[in-house]
DRENDO-1510 file (C-alpha; in Angstrom, 1 decimal, always signed):
<recs>
REC; n; res; u; v; w
REC; 1; MET; +60.6; +51.0; +107.8 .
REC; 2; ALA; +59.7; +47.6; +107.0 .
REC; 3; VAL; +56.1; +46.4; +107.4 .
REC; 4; ASP; +55.1; +45.2; +110.5 .
REC; 5; LEU; +53.2; +42.0; +110.3 .
REC; 6; THR; +53.0; +41.3; +113.6 .
REC; 7; THR; +50.3; +43.5; +115.0 .
REC; 8; THR; +47.4; +45.4; +113.2 .
REC; 9; LEU; +47.8; +48.5; +110.9 .
REC; 10; SER; +46.4; +51.8; +111.1 .
REC; 11; TRP; +45.7; +52.7; +107.3 .
REC; 12; THR; +45.1; +56.1; +107.4 .
REC; 13; THR; +48.9; +56.8; +109.7 .
REC; 14; ALA; +50.5; +54.7; +107.7 .
REC; 15; ASN; +54.2; +56.0; +106.2 .
REC; 16; GLY; +56.5; +54.5; +104.6 .
REC; 17; ASP; +57.5; +50.9; +103.5 .
REC; 18; ALA; +53.9; +50.0; +105.5 .
REC; 19; ALA; +52.3; +52.8; +102.2 .
REC; 20; ALA; +54.0; +51.5; +99.7 .
REC; 21; MET; +52.1; +47.9; +100.9 .
REC; 22; LEU; +48.8; +49.3; +100.3 .
REC; 23; ASP; +49.8; +51.1; +97.1 .
REC; 24; GLN; +50.6; +47.6; +95.6 .
REC; 25; LEU; +48.1; +45.3; +97.6 .
REC; 26; GLN; +45.0; +44.4; +95.8 .
REC; 27; PRO; +41.5; +45.7; +97.4 .
REC; 28; ASN; +39.5; +42.6; +99.3 .
REC; 29; ILE; +42.2; +41.7; +101.4 .
REC; 30; VAL; +42.5; +43.2; +104.3 .
REC; 31; LYS; +38.8; +44.9; +104.7 .
REC; 32; ALA; +35.8; +43.1; +102.4 .
REC; 33; HIS; +35.2; +45.1; +99.6 .
REC; 34; VAL; +31.1; +45.5; +98.7 .
REC; 35; ARG; +30.1; +42.4; +96.6 .
REC; 36; ASP; +26.5; +42.5; +96.1 .
REC; 37; HIS; +26.8; +41.8; +92.4 .
REC; 38; PHE; +29.4; +39.6; +91.6 .
REC; 39; SER; +31.2; +37.8; +89.1 .
REC; 40; ALA; +34.0; +35.3; +89.3 .
REC; 41; LEU; +35.4; +34.2; +85.5 .
REC; 42; PHE; +38.1; +31.2; +85.8 .
REC; 43; LEU; +40.5; +31.7; +83.1 .
REC; 44; SER; +42.5; +29.1; +81.3 .
REC; 45; PHE; +45.9; +30.7; +79.4 .
REC; 46; GLY; +46.9; +29.0; +76.1 .
REC; 47; ASP; +49.8; +32.0; +75.2 .
REC; 48; ALA; +52.2; +32.9; +78.1 .
REC; 49; GLY; +53.0; +35.8; +75.7 .
REC; 50; GLU; +49.1; +36.7; +75.5 .
REC; 51; ALA; +48.3; +35.8; +79.0 .
REC; 52; LYS; +51.1; +38.2; +80.8 .
REC; 53; ALA; +49.7; +41.1; +78.2 .
REC; 54; PHE; +45.9; +41.0; +79.2 .
REC; 55; LEU; +47.3; +40.6; +83.0 .
REC; 56; ALA; +48.8; +43.6; +82.8 .
REC; 57; ALA; +46.2; +45.1; +80.9 .
REC; 58; LEU; +44.0; +44.2; +83.3 .
REC; 59; ALA; +45.9; +45.8; +86.2 .
REC; 60; ASN; +46.4; +49.0; +84.7 .
REC; 61; GLN; +42.6; +49.7; +83.6 .
REC; 62; HIS; +40.9; +47.9; +86.3 .
REC; 63; LEU; +42.6; +47.1; +89.3 .
REC; 64; LYS; +43.0; +49.4; +92.4 .
REC; 65; SER; +45.3; +49.5; +94.8 .
REC; 66; ALA; +44.1; +48.6; +98.7 .
REC; 67; ARG; +44.5; +52.1; +99.7 .
REC; 68; THR; +41.9; +53.4; +96.8 .
REC; 69; HIS; +39.3; +50.5; +98.3 .
REC; 70; LEU; +40.3; +52.3; +101.9 .
REC; 71; GLU; +39.8; +55.8; +100.7 .
REC; 72; GLU; +37.0; +55.2; +98.4 .
REC; 73; ILE; +35.0; +53.9; +101.9 .
REC; 74; SER; +36.0; +56.8; +103.7 .
REC; 75; ALA; +34.3; +59.1; +101.1 .
REC; 76; PHE; +31.1; +57.0; +101.1 .
REC; 77; LYS; +31.1; +57.7; +104.6 .
REC; 78; THR; +31.7; +60.8; +104.3 .
REC; 79; SER; +29.9; +62.6; +101.5 .
REC; 80; GLY; +28.4; +59.1; +100.0 .
REC; 81; THR; +30.3; +59.4; +96.8 .
REC; 82; ARG; +30.4; +56.0; +95.6 .
REC; 83; GLY; +33.6; +53.6; +95.0 .
REC; 84; THR; +34.7; +52.1; +91.9 .
REC; 85; PRO; +33.9; +48.6; +91.4 .
REC; 86; TYR; +36.0; +45.4; +92.9 .
REC; 87; VAL; +38.4; +43.8; +90.3 .
REC; 88; GLY; +40.4; +41.2; +92.0 .
REC; 89; VAL; +42.7; +38.9; +90.6 .
REC; 90; GLY; +44.2; +35.5; +91.8 .
REC; 91; LEU; +46.9; +32.9; +89.6 .
REC; 92; THR; +46.9; +29.1; +90.7 .
REC; 93; ALA; +50.6; +27.3; +90.4 .
REC; 94; ALA; +49.1; +25.7; +86.9 .
REC; 95; GLY; +48.5; +29.2; +85.8 .
REC; 96; TYR; +51.9; +30.5; +87.2 .
REC; 97; ALA; +53.8; +27.7; +85.7 .
REC; 98; VAL; +52.2; +28.4; +82.3 .
REC; 99; LEU; +53.1; +32.2; +82.6 .
REC; 100; GLY; +57.2; +31.1; +82.9 .
REC; 101; VAL; +57.3; +33.0; +86.2 .
REC; 102; ALA; +60.9; +31.6; +88.0 .
REC; 103; GLN; +59.9; +32.8; +91.6 .
REC; 104; THR; +56.2; +31.1; +92.9 .
REC; 105; PRO; +54.2; +31.5; +95.8 .
REC; 106; PRO; +55.7; +28.8; +97.9 .
REC; 107; ASP; +53.0; +27.1; +99.8 .
REC; 108; GLU; +52.9; +23.5; +99.9 .
REC; 109; ALA; +48.6; +23.2; +99.8 .
REC; 110; PHE; +49.0; +25.6; +96.9 .
REC; 111; VAL; +51.9; +23.7; +94.6 .
REC; 112; ARG; +49.3; +20.6; +95.1 .
REC; 113; GLY; +46.5; +22.9; +94.4 .
REC; 114; MET; +42.9; +21.6; +95.4 .
REC; 115; GLY; +41.9; +19.7; +92.6 .
REC; 116; SER; +44.9; +17.0; +93.6 .
REC; 117; PRO; +44.1; +13.5; +94.9 .
REC; 118; GLN; +46.2; +14.4; +98.3 .
REC; 119; THR; +44.1; +17.5; +99.2 .
REC; 120; ARG; +41.1; +15.5; +98.1 .
REC; 121; ALA; +41.9; +13.2; +100.7 .
REC; 122; LYS; +42.9; +15.3; +103.5 .
REC; 123; LEU; +39.7; +17.5; +103.1 .
REC; 124; ALA; +37.7; +14.3; +102.1 .
REC; 125; ASP; +36.3; +16.3; +99.4 .
REC; 126; PRO; +33.7; +14.2; +96.7 .
REC; 127; PRO; +35.9; +13.5; +93.3 .
REC; 128; ARG; +36.6; +15.8; +91.4 .
REC; 129; SER; +34.6; +14.2; +88.1 .
REC; 130; THR; +31.3; +15.1; +90.8 .
REC; 131; PHE; +32.5; +19.2; +90.5 .
REC; 132; ASP; +30.4; +21.1; +88.0 .
REC; 133; PRO; +32.1; +20.8; +84.3 .
REC; 134; GLY; +33.8; +24.4; +84.5 .
REC; 135; TYR; +36.0; +22.5; +87.0 .
REC; 136; HIS; +37.3; +19.6; +85.8 .
REC; 137; GLN; +39.7; +21.5; +83.5 .
REC; 138; ALA; +43.1; +22.8; +85.1 .
REC; 139; ILE; +42.3; +26.9; +85.9 .
REC; 140; HIS; +45.3; +29.6; +85.9 .
REC; 141; ALA; +43.8; +32.5; +86.7 .
REC; 142; VAL; +40.6; +34.0; +88.4 .
REC; 143; VAL; +39.4; +37.4; +87.5 .
REC; 144; MET; +36.6; +38.5; +90.1 .
REC; 145; ILE; +34.3; +41.6; +89.7 .
REC; 146; GLY; +32.0; +42.9; +92.5 .
REC; 147; ASP; +30.2; +46.4; +93.2 .
REC; 148; ALA; +27.1; +47.3; +95.2 .
REC; 149; SER; +25.3; +48.5; +91.6 .
REC; 150; ASP; +24.6; +45.4; +89.2 .
REC; 151; GLY; +24.9; +48.1; +86.2 .
REC; 152; ALA; +28.0; +48.8; +87.4 .
REC; 153; ALA; +29.4; +45.4; +87.6 .
REC; 154; THR; +28.0; +43.9; +84.8 .
REC; 155; ALA; +29.8; +47.2; +82.9 .
REC; 156; CYS; +33.0; +46.5; +84.1 .
REC; 157; ARG; +32.6; +42.7; +83.6 .
REC; 158; ASN; +31.8; +43.7; +80.2 .
REC; 159; ASP; +35.0; +45.7; +79.9 .
REC; 160; VAL; +37.2; +42.9; +81.7 .
REC; 161; LEU; +36.1; +40.2; +78.8 .
REC; 162; ALA; +36.5; +42.7; +75.7 .
REC; 163; LEU; +40.2; +42.5; +76.8 .
REC; 164; LEU; +40.3; +38.6; +76.9 .
REC; 165; PRO; +42.9; +37.5; +73.7 .
REC; 166; ASP; +41.2; +34.6; +72.0 .
REC; 167; SER; +43.8; +32.7; +73.6 .
REC; 168; VAL; +42.3; +32.9; +77.1 .
REC; 169; THR; +39.3; +30.8; +77.5 .
REC; 170; VAL; +36.4; +31.1; +80.4 .
REC; 171; LEU; +35.8; +27.9; +81.6 .
REC; 172; ALA; +33.2; +28.9; +84.1 .
REC; 173; GLU; +31.7; +31.7; +85.1 .
REC; 174; GLU; +30.2; +32.0; +89.3 .
REC; 175; THR; +27.4; +35.1; +89.4 .
REC; 176; GLY; +26.1; +36.1; +93.0 .
REC; 177; SER; +24.1; +38.3; +94.5 .
REC; 178; GLY; +23.8; +39.4; +98.2 .
REC; 179; ARG; +20.6; +38.5; +100.1 .
REC; 180; THR; +19.3; +40.5; +103.3 .
REC; 181; ASN; +17.2; +40.3; +105.9 .
REC; 182; GLY; +14.5; +43.1; +106.9 .
REC; 183; ARG; +17.2; +44.3; +109.0 .
REC; 184; GLY; +19.6; +44.6; +105.7 .
REC; 185; GLU; +22.2; +42.1; +107.3 .
REC; 186; GLY; +23.8; +40.1; +104.9 .
REC; 187; ILE; +22.5; +36.8; +105.1 .
REC; 188; GLU; +23.6; +33.0; +103.7 .
REC; 189; HIS; +20.5; +30.5; +102.2 .
REC; 190; PHE; +19.8; +28.6; +105.4 .
REC; 191; GLY; +18.6; +32.5; +106.4 .
REC; 192; TYR; +21.4; +32.9; +109.1 .
REC; 193; VAL; +23.2; +36.5; +109.1 .
REC; 194; ASP; +26.6; +35.7; +107.5 .
REC; 195; GLY; +30.0; +37.3; +107.9 .
REC; 196; ARG; +30.7; +37.5; +111.8 .
REC; 197; SER; +33.1; +37.3; +113.4 .
REC; 198; GLN; +35.7; +38.4; +111.0 .
REC; 199; PRO; +40.2; +38.9; +112.1 .
REC; 200; LEU; +40.0; +42.7; +111.7 .
REC; 201; PHE; +43.7; +43.7; +110.5 .
REC; 202; LEU; +42.9; +47.6; +110.7 .
REC; 203; ALA; +43.5; +49.7; +113.7 .
REC; 204; GLU; +40.4; +51.5; +112.5 .
REC; 205; ASP; +38.2; +49.0; +112.5 .
REC; 206; LEU; +38.7; +47.6; +115.6 .
REC; 207; ASP; +38.1; +51.0; +116.7 .
REC; 208; ALA; +34.5; +51.0; +114.8 .
REC; 209; GLU; +34.3; +47.3; +116.9 .
REC; 210; ARG; +34.7; +48.1; +120.5 .
REC; 211; ASN; +32.5; +51.3; +120.0 .
REC; 212; GLY; +29.7; +49.3; +120.7 .
REC; 213; THR; +30.8; +47.5; +123.6 .
REC; 214; ASP; +31.3; +48.7; +127.1 .
REC; 215; GLY; +35.1; +48.5; +127.0 .
REC; 216; THR; +35.4; +45.0; +128.3 .
REC; 217; ASP; +36.8; +43.0; +125.7 .
REC; 218; VAL; +36.3; +39.6; +125.8 .
REC; 219; TRP; +36.6; +38.7; +122.2 .
REC; 220; ASP; +39.2; +40.3; +121.0 .
REC; 221; PRO; +38.5; +39.9; +117.2 .
REC; 222; ALA; +42.2; +42.1; +116.4 .
REC; 223; ALA; +44.3; +39.8; +114.1 .
REC; 224; PRO; +48.0; +40.6; +112.7 .
REC; 225; LEU; +48.5; +41.9; +109.2 .
REC; 226; GLY; +50.9; +38.3; +108.9 .
REC; 227; GLN; +47.5; +36.2; +109.2 .
REC; 228; VAL; +46.6; +37.3; +105.8 .
REC; 229; LEU; +49.6; +38.4; +104.0 .
REC; 230; VAL; +52.8; +36.8; +103.0 .
REC; 231; PRO; +55.5; +39.0; +100.9 .
REC; 232; ASP; +55.1; +38.5; +96.6 .
REC; 233; PRO; +58.1; +36.3; +96.0 .
REC; 234; ALA; +58.1; +37.0; +92.1 .
REC; 235; ALA; +57.2; +41.3; +92.6 .
REC; 236; PRO; +59.8; +43.6; +92.4 .
REC; 237; ASP; +60.4; +43.8; +95.9 .
REC; 238; PRO; +59.0; +41.7; +98.1 .
REC; 239; SER; +59.6; +43.6; +101.3 .
REC; 240; ILE; +57.0; +46.2; +100.1 .
REC; 241; HIS; +54.9; +44.5; +97.9 .
REC; 242; PHE; +52.7; +41.5; +99.3 .
REC; 243; GLY; +49.6; +39.6; +98.4 .
REC; 244; SER; +48.0; +36.4; +100.0 .
REC; 245; TYR; +46.0; +33.6; +99.4 .
REC; 246; LEU; +42.5; +32.9; +98.4 .
REC; 247; VAL; +40.7; +29.7; +98.6 .
REC; 248; PHE; +37.8; +29.7; +96.3 .
REC; 249; ARG; +35.0; +26.9; +97.0 .
REC; 250; LYS; +31.8; +26.3; +95.4 .
REC; 251; LEU; +29.3; +25.0; +97.9 .
REC; 252; GLU; +25.5; +24.3; +97.1 .
REC; 253; GLN; +23.0; +24.3; +99.7 .
REC; 254; ASN; +20.1; +22.3; +100.1 .
REC; 255; VAL; +17.7; +24.3; +102.1 .
REC; 256; ARG; +14.8; +21.8; +102.1 .
REC; 257; ARG; +16.9; +19.2; +103.4 .
REC; 258; PHE; +18.2; +21.5; +106.2 .
REC; 259; LYS; +15.2; +22.9; +107.3 .
REC; 260; GLN; +13.5; +19.8; +107.7 .
REC; 261; ALA; +16.5; +19.2; +110.2 .
REC; 262; GLU; +15.7; +22.0; +112.6 .
REC; 263; SER; +12.2; +20.6; +112.3 .
REC; 264; ASP; +13.2; +17.4; +113.2 .
REC; 265; LEU; +15.4; +18.4; +115.6 .
REC; 266; ALA; +13.0; +20.9; +117.5 .
REC; 267; ASP; +10.5; +17.6; +117.3 .
REC; 268; ALA; +13.2; +15.6; +118.7 .
REC; 269; LEU; +14.1; +18.4; +121.7 .
REC; 270; GLY; +10.1; +18.3; +122.3 .
REC; 271; LEU; +10.9; +22.1; +121.3 .
REC; 272; THR; +7.5; +24.1; +121.3 .
REC; 273; GLY; +6.2; +27.6; +120.5 .
REC; 274; ASP; +8.8; +30.4; +119.4 .
REC; 275; ASP; +11.2; +28.3; +121.6 .
REC; 276; ARG; +11.7; +25.6; +118.0 .
REC; 277; GLU; +14.0; +28.7; +116.7 .
REC; 278; ARG; +16.5; +27.3; +119.6 .
REC; 279; ALA; +16.5; +23.9; +117.1 .
REC; 280; GLY; +18.1; +26.4; +114.1 .
REC; 281; ALA; +20.6; +27.6; +116.3 .
REC; 282; MET; +22.1; +24.7; +118.2 .
REC; 283; ILE; +22.5; +23.5; +114.9 .
REC; 284; ILE; +24.8; +27.0; +113.4 .
REC; 285; GLY; +25.5; +28.2; +117.1 .
REC; 286; ARG; +23.7; +31.7; +116.7 .
REC; 287; PHE; +19.9; +32.6; +115.7 .
REC; 288; GLU; +19.1; +33.4; +112.5 .
REC; 289; ASP; +19.7; +37.5; +113.9 .
REC; 290; GLY; +23.0; +35.9; +114.3 .
REC; 291; THR; +22.1; +36.5; +118.4 .
REC; 292; PRO; +24.8; +34.0; +120.1 .
REC; 293; LEU; +23.3; +31.0; +121.3 .
REC; 294; THR; +25.7; +31.0; +124.3 .
REC; 295; LEU; +24.7; +34.2; +125.6 .
REC; 296; GLN; +20.6; +34.1; +125.4 .
REC; 297; ARG; +18.5; +31.4; +124.7 .
REC; 298; GLU; +16.8; +33.5; +122.3 .
REC; 299; GLU; +17.0; +35.9; +119.5 .
REC; 300; GLY; +16.3; +39.8; +119.4 .
REC; 301; ALA; +17.3; +41.0; +123.0 .
REC; 302; GLU; +20.2; +42.7; +121.8 .
REC; 303; SER; +20.9; +45.6; +119.7 .
REC; 304; PRO; +22.8; +45.3; +118.0 .
REC; 305; VAL; +23.7; +41.6; +118.0 .
REC; 306; PRO; +26.6; +40.9; +120.3 .
REC; 307; ASN; +30.1; +39.5; +119.1 .
REC; 308; ASN; +32.2; +39.9; +121.9 .
REC; 309; PHE; +32.1; +36.7; +123.7 .
REC; 310; THR; +33.9; +33.5; +124.5 .
REC; 311; TYR; +32.1; +29.5; +125.8 .
REC; 312; GLY; +33.7; +30.3; +129.1 .
REC; 313; SER; +30.5; +30.7; +130.3 .
REC; 314; ASP; +29.4; +26.8; +128.6 .
REC; 315; ALA; +32.0; +24.9; +129.5 .
REC; 316; ASP; +29.2; +22.1; +129.7 .
REC; 317; GLY; +27.8; +22.9; +126.3 .
REC; 318; ALA; +24.8; +23.3; +128.2 .
REC; 319; LYS; +23.8; +26.6; +126.2 .
REC; 320; CYS; +25.7; +26.4; +122.8 .
REC; 321; PRO; +26.2; +22.7; +122.0 .
REC; 322; PHE; +29.6; +21.6; +120.9 .
REC; 323; GLN; +29.3; +20.6; +117.4 .
REC; 324; ALA; +27.8; +24.6; +116.1 .
REC; 325; HIS; +29.2; +25.3; +113.4 .
REC; 326; ILE; +30.4; +28.3; +115.0 .
REC; 327; ARG; +31.8; +26.7; +118.3 .
REC; 328; LYS; +33.6; +24.2; +115.8 .
REC; 329; THR; +35.1; +27.3; +113.0 .
REC; 330; ASN; +36.1; +29.3; +115.6 .
REC; 331; PRO; +36.1; +28.2; +119.5 .
REC; 332; ARG; +37.2; +31.0; +120.9 .
REC; 333; GLY; +40.2; +29.4; +122.9 .
REC; 334; SER; +38.3; +26.3; +124.2 .
REC; 335; GLY; +39.0; +23.8; +121.6 .
REC; 336; GLY; +41.0; +22.4; +124.2 .
REC; 337; ALA; +43.8; +21.2; +121.5 .
REC; 338; GLU; +46.1; +24.7; +121.6 .
REC; 339; ASP; +46.9; +27.5; +123.2 .
REC; 340; PRO; +44.3; +30.0; +122.3 .
REC; 341; ALA; +46.6; +32.6; +121.1 .
REC; 342; ASP; +47.6; +29.5; +119.0 .
REC; 343; GLU; +43.6; +28.5; +118.0 .
REC; 344; ARG; +43.3; +31.9; +116.7 .
REC; 345; LYS; +46.0; +31.6; +114.1 .
REC; 346; HIS; +44.1; +29.6; +111.9 .
REC; 347; LEU; +41.0; +31.8; +111.4 .
REC; 348; MET; +40.6; +33.2; +107.9 .
REC; 349; ALA; +39.5; +36.4; +106.3 .
REC; 350; ARG; +36.1; +35.5; +104.6 .
REC; 351; ARG; +34.9; +37.3; +101.4 .
REC; 352; GLY; +31.8; +34.8; +100.8 .
REC; 353; VAL; +28.8; +35.5; +98.4 .
REC; 354; THR; +25.9; +33.8; +98.0 .
REC; 355; TYR; +24.5; +32.5; +94.2 .
REC; 356; GLY; +21.2; +31.4; +92.6 .
REC; 357; GLU; +18.2; +32.8; +92.2 .
REC; 358; ARG; +15.1; +30.7; +94.7 .
REC; 359; ALA; +11.0; +31.7; +94.6 .
REC; 360; ASP; +10.6; +32.1; +98.2 .
REC; 361; ASP; +11.7; +34.5; +100.9 .
REC; 362; PRO; +14.8; +33.0; +103.1 .
REC; 363; THR; +13.0; +34.8; +105.9 .
REC; 364; ALA; +9.2; +34.4; +105.4 .
REC; 365; ASP; +8.5; +31.0; +107.7 .
REC; 366; LEU; +7.2; +28.7; +105.4 .
REC; 367; PRO; +7.5; +24.7; +105.3 .
REC; 368; PRO; +10.4; +22.5; +104.4 .
REC; 369; SER; +9.3; +21.6; +101.3 .
REC; 370; ALA; +8.4; +25.4; +99.8 .
REC; 371; ARG; +12.3; +25.7; +99.9 .
REC; 372; PRO; +15.3; +25.3; +97.2 .
REC; 373; SER; +17.2; +21.6; +97.3 .
REC; 374; GLY; +19.4; +22.5; +94.9 .
REC; 375; GLY; +20.5; +25.5; +92.6 .
REC; 376; VAL; +21.6; +27.7; +95.3 .
REC; 377; GLY; +24.8; +28.4; +97.7 .
REC; 378; LEU; +27.2; +30.0; +98.6 .
REC; 379; LEU; +30.9; +31.0; +96.6 .
REC; 380; PHE; +33.0; +31.0; +99.9 .
REC; 381; MET; +36.2; +33.0; +99.2 .
REC; 382; ALA; +38.4; +33.3; +102.3 .
REC; 383; PHE; +42.0; +34.8; +102.2 .
REC; 384; ASN; +45.1; +33.2; +103.8 .
REC; 385; SER; +49.0; +33.5; +104.6 .
REC; 386; VAL; +49.1; +29.6; +105.4 .
REC; 387; LEU; +46.6; +27.3; +103.4 .
REC; 388; GLY; +47.4; +24.3; +105.7 .
REC; 389; ASN; +47.7; +26.3; +108.9 .
REC; 390; GLN; +43.9; +28.0; +107.8 .
REC; 391; PHE; +41.5; +26.5; +105.7 .
REC; 392; GLU; +43.2; +23.3; +105.6 .
REC; 393; PHE; +44.0; +22.7; +109.7 .
REC; 394; THR; +39.4; +24.4; +110.2 .
REC; 395; GLN; +38.1; +22.3; +107.6 .
REC; 396; THR; +40.3; +18.7; +108.5 .
REC; 397; LEU; +40.8; +19.3; +112.2 .
REC; 398; TRP; +38.0; +20.9; +113.5 .
REC; 399; ALA; +34.5; +21.0; +111.1 .
REC; 400; ASN; +35.7; +17.4; +109.7 .
REC; 401; ASN; +37.1; +15.6; +113.6 .
REC; 402; PRO; +34.0; +14.9; +115.2 .
REC; 403; GLY; +36.7; +14.8; +117.9 .
REC; 404; PHE; +36.8; +18.3; +118.2 .
REC; 405; PRO; +36.8; +20.5; +120.5 .
REC; 406; ILE; +38.2; +18.2; +123.0 .
REC; 407; VAL; +35.9; +17.3; +125.6 .
REC; 408; PRO; +36.6; +14.7; +128.2 .
REC; 409; GLY; +33.7; +11.8; +128.3 .
REC; 410; THR; +32.6; +13.5; +124.8 .
REC; 411; LYS; +32.3; +13.3; +121.0 .
REC; 412; PRO; +30.9; +16.6; +120.1 .
REC; 413; GLY; +30.6; +15.0; +116.3 .
REC; 414; LEU; +31.3; +16.7; +112.8 .
REC; 415; ASP; +30.2; +20.5; +111.8 .
REC; 416; PRO; +26.9; +19.8; +110.8 .
REC; 417; VAL; +26.9; +22.3; +108.2 .
REC; 418; ILE; +30.5; +22.3; +106.6 .
REC; 419; ALA; +31.8; +19.2; +107.4 .
REC; 420; GLN; +32.1; +15.9; +104.9 .
REC; 421; GLY; +32.3; +12.3; +106.2 .
REC; 422; SER; +29.8; +10.1; +108.4 .
REC; 423; ARG; +27.4; +11.7; +110.8 .
REC; 424; GLU; +26.6; +9.9; +114.1 .
REC; 425; PRO; +23.9; +11.2; +115.9 .
REC; 426; ALA; +24.6; +13.9; +118.8 .
REC; 427; GLY; +23.3; +14.4; +122.2 .
REC; 428; ASN; +21.6; +17.8; +122.7 .
REC; 429; VAL; +20.2; +19.2; +126.3 .
REC; 430; THR; +16.9; +20.4; +126.2 .
REC; 431; THR; +16.9; +23.0; +128.8 .
REC; 432; TRP; +19.1; +26.0; +127.8 .
REC; 433; GLY; +21.6; +26.6; +130.4 .
REC; 434; ASP; +21.3; +23.2; +132.6 .
REC; 435; PRO; +24.5; +21.6; +132.9 .
REC; 436; THR; +22.5; +18.7; +134.9 .
REC; 437; GLY; +19.6; +18.3; +132.1 .
REC; 438; THR; +19.5; +14.6; +130.3 .
REC; 439; PRO; +20.6; +14.8; +127.0 .
REC; 440; ILE; +18.4; +13.2; +124.1 .
REC; 441; THR; +20.1; +11.6; +121.4 .
REC; 442; ALA; +18.8; +13.3; +117.9 .
REC; 443; ASP; +19.6; +11.8; +114.8 .
REC; 444; PRO; +22.4; +13.6; +113.1 .
REC; 445; VAL; +21.9; +16.8; +111.0 .
REC; 446; PRO; +21.9; +15.2; +107.2 .
REC; 447; GLN; +24.6; +16.8; +105.3 .
REC; 448; ALA; +22.6; +19.4; +103.5 .
REC; 449; VAL; +26.1; +21.0; +102.1 .
REC; 450; THR; +28.3; +20.3; +98.9 .
REC; 451; LEU; +31.3; +21.0; +97.1 .
REC; 452; LYS; +30.7; +21.6; +93.5 .
REC; 453; GLY; +33.9; +23.2; +92.5 .
REC; 454; GLY; +37.0; +25.3; +93.6 .
REC; 455; GLU; +40.8; +26.0; +93.6 .
REC; 456; TYR; +43.7; +27.8; +95.7 .
REC; 457; PHE; +44.5; +31.1; +94.0 .
REC; 458; PHE; +47.5; +33.6; +95.3 .
REC; 459; ALA; +45.9; +37.1; +94.5 .
REC; 460; PRO; +49.6; +39.0; +94.1 .
REC; 461; SER; +50.7; +42.5; +94.3 .
REC; 462; LEU; +49.8; +45.2; +91.4 .
REC; 463; ALA; +53.5; +45.5; +91.2 .
REC; 464; PHE; +53.8; +41.9; +89.9 .
REC; 465; LEU; +50.7; +42.3; +87.3 .
REC; 466; ARG; +52.0; +45.3; +86.4 .
REC; 467; GLY; +55.4; +44.4; +85.6 .
REC; 468; LEU; +54.2; +41.8; +83.5 .
REC; 469; ALA; +53.7; +44.1; +80.0 .
</recs>
């Protein structure tokens, strides 16, 4: 039976071609792998034969399958047995060319690459000359290593480096480390819970998510396998050997500037006391603990924090502003440009991790001046089946588009967090939930996220990598 890409997958009951697919798929694609301690090695190949031998050895010695990863998660839940480190591999279009592979991934955006002038113009990215030095040259591959334990991740990284022949050069290395709040939830450097509202591809994950609701699905997180998987064209059998397109972007965060913008917006709206927290939520669309602003005017009212919501009860943007980050990047059927079913097809499997050290506590009540202005940020990673219809669509037609979502008589403005481009003042209603309230035109949120490098990769099947020997 062929792999059904039109629906989710029950991995515990998978058989036939679906089981074979999981045995040859890299981990971290259909389900996130723990990456509390993370390293990404960006490589350049000098000799095709030696590069192939390295990739094959790496796959045979260190890459586990998606099935093994899922079995390790199950074992940890039942017995506390810790799994093995994550190792993942991605190749660029230039990397495939050096390897001399004939059947390469055909995605148009992947072929042109993130660093091309066409991509930069499309995404409004800064010039490549402004990237960190390791991203100035052509990157051929990335090797990603992650684990819950620093010791295990470091040991695995050293083993990977020991496999490198002299003809393979490490152009850059990014090191990430997960950050958590007081409840143990993952946060990014602005202090907000991160990684919420992921598309779920496995039936078991959907069951777990729905167990926390009253049984009424307002927002269904289910996504078909075809939204993250594509046949691996260079593998022995593309009907059962699959891969995924990986977006990697190093996003530096100016925390000081962002926190000052929160304070300035609270002042402009006349928010006082605990209600000042709402200014940040109006920028993000959630409070720091993840509480959706469209559901509540303050955080902490529900535990666990709900994710089962849409913007149907907030059509006027009187609770969550139209330009808020999560409303721009996942409009949940309220974008106005497409049928909700088509709108969902743009969502990606996000797998990011924070980077950089800081002296302050991100969750502490400190003045903006005590926050870092650089050197920290997010290693954004996301798996896609069609780069142009997922990552590039989201960045270009949602985040960077001041006219999205489409609201008659209103121009929402750019995404205040990740958009690149000229920013304009935005209107914000001061009284939560009152569509008749008079909006106050506040200064634009200044850009506090800067792209420092990145590339498009394809994460091929294990069958392809092992066949390079």
